[in-house]
C-alpha positions as CSV (number, residue, x, y, z in Angstrom):
1,M,-60.9,76.9,-20.7
2,T,-59.5,76.7,-17.1
3,T,-56.6,75.0,-15.3
4,L,-59.1,72.6,-13.5
5,H,-60.8,71.8,-16.9
6,R,-58.1,70.9,-18.7
7,T,-57.0,69.0,-15.3
8,F,-60.0,67.5,-15.0
9,K,-60.5,66.4,-19.1
10,K,-57.7,63.5,-18.1
11,L,-60.7,62.0,-16.2
12,C,-62.1,59.2,-17.9
13,D,-66.1,59.8,-18.2
14,P,-67.5,56.4,-17.3
15,R,-71.0,57.8,-19.1
16,I,-72.5,56.4,-22.1
17,N,-72.0,59.0,-24.9
18,R,-75.3,59.4,-26.4
19,K,-76.9,59.8,-22.3
20,K,-74.1,63.1,-21.7
21,K,-75.9,66.4,-21.6
22,H,-73.5,67.9,-19.4
23,K,-69.4,67.3,-19.9
24,L,-68.0,65.7,-16.9
25,S,-65.5,68.8,-16.3
26,D,-68.3,70.9,-15.6
27,I,-70.1,68.5,-13.4
28,I,-66.7,68.6,-11.2
29,I,-66.0,72.5,-11.6
30,L,-69.5,73.2,-10.2
31,S,-68.7,70.5,-7.6
32,I,-65.8,71.9,-6.7
33,P,-66.4,75.4,-4.8
34,A,-69.9,74.4,-3.6
35,V,-68.2,72.5,-1.0
36,P,-66.2,74.6,0.6
37,C,-68.9,76.6,0.5
38,G,-71.3,75.0,2.6
39,A,-72.8,71.9,0.5
40,E,-73.1,68.5,2.1
41,S,-75.4,66.8,-0.3
42,W,-75.9,66.4,-4.0
43,D,-79.0,68.8,-4.0
44,S,-77.2,71.4,-1.6
45,I,-74.9,71.5,-4.9
46,E,-77.2,71.3,-7.6
47,L,-78.5,74.5,-5.1
48,F,-75.2,76.3,-5.2
49,G,-75.0,76.0,-8.7
50,K,-79.0,77.7,-9.4
51,T,-77.8,80.3,-6.8
52,N,-74.6,81.2,-8.4
53,L,-75.8,80.3,-12.2
54,S,-74.7,84.4,-13.2
55,F,-71.4,83.7,-11.8
56,L,-70.8,80.6,-13.2
57,K,-71.9,81.2,-16.8
58,Q,-68.7,83.0,-17.3
59,F,-66.7,80.0,-18.1
60,P,-67.9,79.0,-21.7
61,E,-68.0,75.2,-20.8
62,L,-71.4,75.6,-19.1
63,K,-74.0,75.1,-22.1
64,H,-77.0,73.4,-20.2
65,G,-77.2,74.7,-17.1
66,I,-76.6,73.4,-14.5
67,P,-76.7,69.5,-13.7
68,S,-79.8,68.1,-11.8
69,H,-78.6,66.5,-8.2
70,D,-79.4,63.6,-9.5
71,T,-77.1,63.7,-12.5
72,I,-74.2,64.9,-9.9
73,N,-74.5,62.0,-7.5
74,R,-75.4,59.5,-11.1
75,V,-71.8,60.7,-11.9
76,F,-69.8,60.8,-8.9
77,S,-70.8,57.3,-8.3
78,M,-69.6,56.3,-11.5
79,L,-66.0,57.5,-10.9
80,N,-63.0,56.4,-10.1
81,P,-61.7,57.7,-6.7
82,H,-58.4,57.0,-6.8
83,H,-58.0,58.8,-10.4
84,F,-60.1,61.6,-9.0
85,E,-58.4,62.6,-5.8
86,R,-55.0,62.1,-7.9
87,L,-56.5,65.0,-10.3
88,F,-57.2,66.8,-7.6
89,M,-54.0,67.1,-5.9
90,E,-52.2,67.9,-9.0
């Protein structure tokens, strides 16, 4: 488990348990490197993940592959932005 995974485990996952396929920390860990690499939309974060899948597979937490852009969008829209920012800045 990476330092980022440990940090974002502290973030409350607002999703319903039975609807969780991807871990919240995996979605966040996918998104963080995607943005400085040029991702400007949920679609481009998904594309970044698919393009870099061989690299991302080194993280054992990423069991279900790359989440869809709809999932990434839905998850980020439900997060508390202040809590996310505080953890991101740690």
